[in-house]
C-alpha positions as CSV (number, residue, x, y, z in Angstrom):
1,M,-14.4,-92.2,30.8
2,A,-13.3,-91.7,27.0
3,A,-13.5,-94.5,24.2
4,S,-11.2,-94.9,21.5
5,H,-8.4,-92.5,22.0
6,P,-5.8,-93.3,19.7
7,E,-2.7,-91.8,21.8
8,T,0.8,-92.4,21.3
9,P,2.6,-94.8,23.8
10,A,3.8,-93.1,27.2
11,A,6.4,-91.0,26.7
12,M,9.4,-90.4,29.4
13,V,8.9,-86.6,30.1
14,P,11.8,-85.0,32.3
15,T,11.2,-82.3,34.9
16,P,14.1,-80.5,36.5
17,G,14.6,-81.5,40.1
18,R,11.9,-84.1,39.8
19,R,11.8,-87.8,38.8
20,A,10.9,-88.3,35.3
21,R,7.0,-88.9,35.1
22,V,5.1,-90.9,32.3
23,T,2.8,-89.0,30.3
24,S,0.7,-89.5,27.4
25,R,0.5,-87.5,24.4
26,A,-2.4,-85.3,25.9
27,G,0.1,-84.5,28.6
28,R,-1.6,-86.6,31.3
29,D,0.2,-88.1,33.9
30,L,-0.3,-91.8,33.4
31,V,0.9,-92.8,36.6
32,A,-1.6,-90.6,38.6
33,A,-4.4,-91.2,36.2
34,I,-3.8,-95.1,36.6
35,G,-3.9,-94.8,40.4
36,V,-6.8,-92.4,40.7
37,G,-8.7,-94.8,38.3
38,V,-7.9,-97.8,40.6
39,G,-8.7,-96.0,43.5
40,L,-12.2,-94.9,41.9
41,G,-12.8,-98.5,41.0
42,A,-12.0,-99.9,44.3
43,I,-14.5,-97.3,46.1
44,I,-17.4,-98.3,43.8
45,L,-16.6,-102.2,44.1
46,L,-16.5,-101.8,47.8
47,S,-19.7,-99.9,48.0
48,L,-21.9,-102.6,45.6
49,L,-20.1,-105.4,47.4
50,V,-20.1,-104.8,50.8
51,E,-23.8,-103.2,51.1
52,R,-25.0,-102.1,48.0
53,H,-27.2,-99.1,49.0
54,W,-23.7,-97.6,49.9
55,F,-23.4,-97.0,46.2
56,I,-26.2,-94.6,46.2
57,G,-24.1,-92.7,48.8
58,V,-21.3,-92.6,46.2
59,L,-23.8,-91.5,43.5
60,A,-24.9,-88.6,45.7
61,I,-21.5,-87.5,46.0
62,A,-20.6,-88.0,42.5
63,A,-23.6,-85.9,41.6
64,A,-22.7,-83.3,43.9
65,I,-19.1,-82.8,42.8
66,G,-20.3,-83.0,39.1
67,T,-22.8,-80.4,39.7
68,V,-20.2,-77.8,41.2
69,E,-17.8,-78.4,38.3
70,L,-20.5,-77.9,35.8
71,A,-21.3,-74.7,37.4
72,G,-18.1,-73.8,37.7
73,A,-17.0,-74.6,34.0
74,L,-20.2,-72.6,32.8
75,R,-19.2,-69.5,35.0
76,R,-15.4,-69.6,33.7
77,G,-16.1,-70.1,30.3
78,A,-19.3,-68.2,29.4
79,D,-20.5,-66.0,32.6
80,I,-23.2,-68.0,33.0
81,H,-24.6,-68.6,36.7
82,V,-26.9,-71.1,37.3
83,P,-28.6,-71.3,40.9
84,L,-26.0,-74.0,42.8
85,L,-27.7,-74.5,45.7
86,V,-31.0,-75.2,44.1
87,L,-29.2,-77.7,42.2
88,L,-27.3,-79.2,44.7
89,V,-30.6,-79.9,47.1
90,G,-32.5,-80.9,44.1
91,G,-29.9,-83.2,42.7
92,Q,-29.7,-85.0,46.3
93,A,-33.7,-85.5,46.2
94,M,-33.3,-87.1,42.3
95,V,-30.4,-89.4,43.5
96,W,-32.2,-90.3,46.9
97,L,-35.7,-90.4,46.0
98,A,-35.2,-92.7,43.4
99,W,-34.4,-95.4,46.0
100,P,-37.9,-95.8,47.6
101,F,-40.2,-94.3,44.9
102,G,-38.3,-95.1,41.6
103,I,-39.0,-93.4,38.2
104,A,-42.0,-91.4,40.2
105,G,-39.7,-90.1,43.0
106,L,-37.1,-89.4,40.3
107,C,-39.2,-87.5,38.0
108,I,-41.2,-85.8,40.9
109,A,-37.4,-84.5,42.2
110,F,-36.4,-83.4,38.7
111,A,-39.8,-81.4,38.2
112,G,-39.3,-79.6,41.5
113,T,-36.0,-78.9,41.1
114,A,-36.7,-77.4,37.3
115,L,-39.7,-75.1,39.1
116,A,-37.1,-74.1,41.6
117,V,-34.5,-73.0,39.0
118,L,-37.0,-70.6,37.2
119,L,-38.3,-69.2,40.4
120,W,-34.8,-68.7,42.0
121,R,-33.5,-66.8,38.8
122,M,-36.3,-64.6,38.8
123,R,-34.6,-62.7,41.7
124,G,-31.8,-61.4,39.0
125,G,-34.3,-60.1,36.6
126,S,-34.9,-60.3,33.2
127,A,-31.4,-59.9,31.9
128,H,-30.0,-63.3,30.8
129,Y,-32.9,-65.1,32.2
130,V,-33.4,-67.5,29.6
131,R,-29.8,-68.4,29.2
132,D,-29.3,-68.8,32.6
133,V,-32.4,-71.0,33.4
134,T,-31.7,-72.8,30.4
135,A,-28.3,-73.8,31.6
136,G,-29.6,-74.4,35.4
137,L,-32.1,-76.9,33.7
138,F,-29.4,-78.5,31.6
139,T,-27.0,-78.8,34.2
140,A,-30.0,-80.6,36.5
141,T,-30.7,-83.0,33.7
142,Y,-27.1,-83.8,32.8
143,V,-25.5,-84.6,36.1
144,P,-28.0,-85.6,38.9
145,L,-31.0,-86.9,36.9
146,F,-28.8,-89.3,34.4
147,C,-26.9,-90.0,37.9
148,G,-30.8,-91.3,39.4
149,F,-31.0,-94.1,36.8
150,A,-28.1,-95.9,38.1
151,T,-29.9,-95.6,41.5
152,L,-33.0,-97.4,39.5
153,M,-30.8,-99.8,38.2
154,L,-29.4,-100.5,41.6
155,V,-32.4,-101.0,43.7
156,E,-33.8,-103.9,41.2
157,P,-33.3,-107.4,42.9
158,D,-30.3,-108.2,40.8
159,G,-29.4,-104.4,40.7
160,V,-25.6,-105.2,41.9
161,G,-25.2,-107.3,39.0
162,R,-27.3,-104.6,36.4
163,V,-25.0,-101.8,37.9
164,L,-21.9,-103.8,37.7
165,T,-22.7,-104.9,34.1
166,F,-23.0,-101.3,33.1
167,L,-19.8,-100.1,34.4
168,I,-17.9,-103.1,32.7
169,C,-19.3,-102.5,29.8
170,V,-18.1,-98.9,29.7
171,V,-14.8,-99.7,31.0
172,A,-14.3,-102.2,28.4
173,S,-15.2,-99.9,26.0
174,D,-12.7,-97.4,27.3
175,V,-9.9,-99.9,27.2
176,G,-10.7,-101.6,24.1
177,G,-11.0,-98.1,22.2
178,Y,-7.7,-96.9,23.7
179,A,-5.7,-100.1,22.6
180,A,-7.2,-100.7,19.3
181,G,-7.0,-96.7,18.5
182,V,-3.3,-96.8,19.7
183,L,-2.4,-99.8,17.7
184,T,-4.4,-99.1,14.3
185,G,-6.0,-95.6,14.4
186,R,-5.9,-94.1,11.2
187,H,-9.2,-92.5,10.5
188,P,-10.6,-89.9,12.4
189,M,-14.5,-90.2,13.5
190,A,-14.9,-86.5,14.6
191,P,-11.9,-84.3,14.1
192,S,-14.0,-81.2,14.9
193,I,-14.6,-82.4,18.3
194,S,-12.4,-85.3,19.3
195,P,-9.2,-85.2,17.0
196,K,-7.8,-88.5,18.9
197,K,-11.0,-90.4,18.3
198,S,-11.0,-92.8,15.2
199,W,-13.0,-95.3,13.8
200,E,-10.6,-98.1,14.3
201,G,-10.7,-97.3,18.0
202,F,-14.6,-97.3,17.9
203,A,-14.3,-100.8,16.5
204,G,-12.2,-101.9,19.2
205,S,-14.5,-100.4,22.2
206,Q,-17.7,-102.5,20.3
207,V,-15.7,-105.8,20.5
208,A,-14.5,-105.5,23.8
209,G,-18.1,-104.0,25.1
210,M,-19.9,-106.7,23.3
211,A,-17.7,-109.3,24.9
212,A,-18.1,-107.9,28.3
213,G,-21.4,-107.7,27.9
214,A,-22.2,-111.1,26.7
215,L,-20.1,-112.2,29.9
216,C,-21.9,-109.9,32.6
217,V,-25.6,-110.7,31.0
218,M,-24.7,-114.4,31.4
219,F,-22.8,-114.6,34.6
220,L,-24.0,-111.9,36.8
221,L,-27.8,-111.6,35.3
222,H,-28.5,-115.0,34.0
223,G,-29.7,-113.9,30.8
224,P,-29.3,-114.8,27.1
225,W,-25.5,-114.1,25.8
226,W,-27.1,-112.3,22.5
227,A,-29.0,-109.8,25.0
228,G,-25.6,-109.0,26.8
229,V,-24.1,-108.5,23.1
230,L,-26.8,-106.2,22.1
231,T,-26.4,-104.4,25.6
232,G,-22.8,-104.3,25.1
233,A,-23.0,-102.7,21.5
234,L,-25.5,-100.1,22.6
235,L,-23.8,-99.0,25.7
236,V,-20.7,-98.5,23.8
237,V,-22.4,-96.5,21.3
238,C,-23.5,-94.2,24.1
239,A,-20.2,-94.1,26.0
240,T,-18.7,-92.9,23.0
241,I,-21.6,-90.1,22.2
242,G,-21.3,-89.0,25.8
243,D,-17.8,-88.5,25.6
244,L,-18.3,-86.7,22.3
245,V,-21.1,-84.5,24.4
246,E,-18.8,-83.4,26.7
247,S,-15.9,-82.5,24.3
248,L,-18.4,-80.4,22.7
249,I,-19.1,-78.7,26.2
250,K,-15.5,-77.9,26.8
251,R,-14.5,-76.8,23.1
252,D,-17.9,-74.2,23.6
253,L,-16.7,-73.0,26.7
254,G,-12.8,-72.8,25.7
255,I,-11.8,-74.8,28.7
256,K,-9.3,-78.1,28.8
257,D,-11.0,-80.2,31.9
258,M,-14.0,-79.6,33.8
259,G,-11.9,-79.2,36.9
260,T,-8.7,-80.4,38.8
261,L,-10.2,-82.7,41.6
262,L,-8.5,-85.8,40.3
263,P,-4.9,-85.5,39.5
264,G,-4.0,-87.1,35.5
265,H,-7.8,-86.9,34.7
266,G,-8.9,-83.3,35.1
267,G,-12.5,-82.8,37.4
268,L,-14.7,-85.7,38.2
269,M,-17.0,-84.9,35.1
270,D,-14.0,-85.6,32.9
271,R,-14.5,-89.7,34.3
272,L,-18.4,-89.1,34.5
273,D,-19.0,-88.0,30.6
274,S,-19.4,-91.3,29.1
275,L,-20.8,-92.7,32.2
276,L,-24.1,-90.2,32.6
277,L,-25.7,-90.8,29.4
278,T,-25.0,-94.6,29.5
279,S,-26.9,-94.9,32.7
280,V,-30.0,-93.9,31.2
281,V,-29.8,-96.4,28.1
282,A,-28.5,-99.2,30.5
283,W,-31.6,-98.8,32.6
284,A,-33.7,-98.9,29.7
285,V,-32.0,-101.6,27.5
286,L,-31.6,-104.0,30.6
287,G,-35.2,-103.3,31.8
288,L,-36.7,-104.3,28.5
289,L,-34.5,-107.1,27.7
290,L,-34.2,-108.6,31.4
291,P,-36.8,-107.7,33.3
292,T,-37.2,-108.7,36.9
């Protein structure tokens, strides 16, 4: 979920032999993108509201798909090969062990995965060993480890409210940033990384994120409004940084999208970019401001 994208309003792009489709300036099929976004949101809400532990299954699937996509992007863009099987098994251990064993289970699973990456890559000899191991550890950290912090939020007594607060703040940041960027975006935030981001869009993200944070903390977590404002502001910053980080990764690898799984979006990692980093901060901030 990218925040503060000052794209022009959708344009009708005719396609020979087909009905015209609505696209953004970036070439995305907006109808497909909106449909996919609504579908993903429905799956998340159902898993949280029907039986919250189902959401761990959603996280586990997302971690596996994201790991495969990132490993594929590293291979396509830089001919870097990571031990995918080790990362998939270790990633599932991180997401699931955080449920019964908390932060200790998450850390032990990550440490075991890191050790397995070091050992597994030894089979390929010394050529590019440091490069491939570093990429493997980065993949283990960036996708399943960060997903595990969402599990840590969920298993708290008010875990559904914490996860919803986290997700709603990021979505509000995305929507607020897009609207403000389209209407008023003039000053690029990081033109060499993400040319479509503007400071006006970031301001819109902050307003929407702080409002969403205040409402969520008051009504979902029964905390003070100021804690929600602070939470929303911090999550917007982290969501924006997360989006910029993935933009840097893709620029470095010379690719547009991490994958092709989601029509109108690219890969699942192209939707997780602002969520992964933010999940760590959301867990920490909500834990400090609203201890259970």
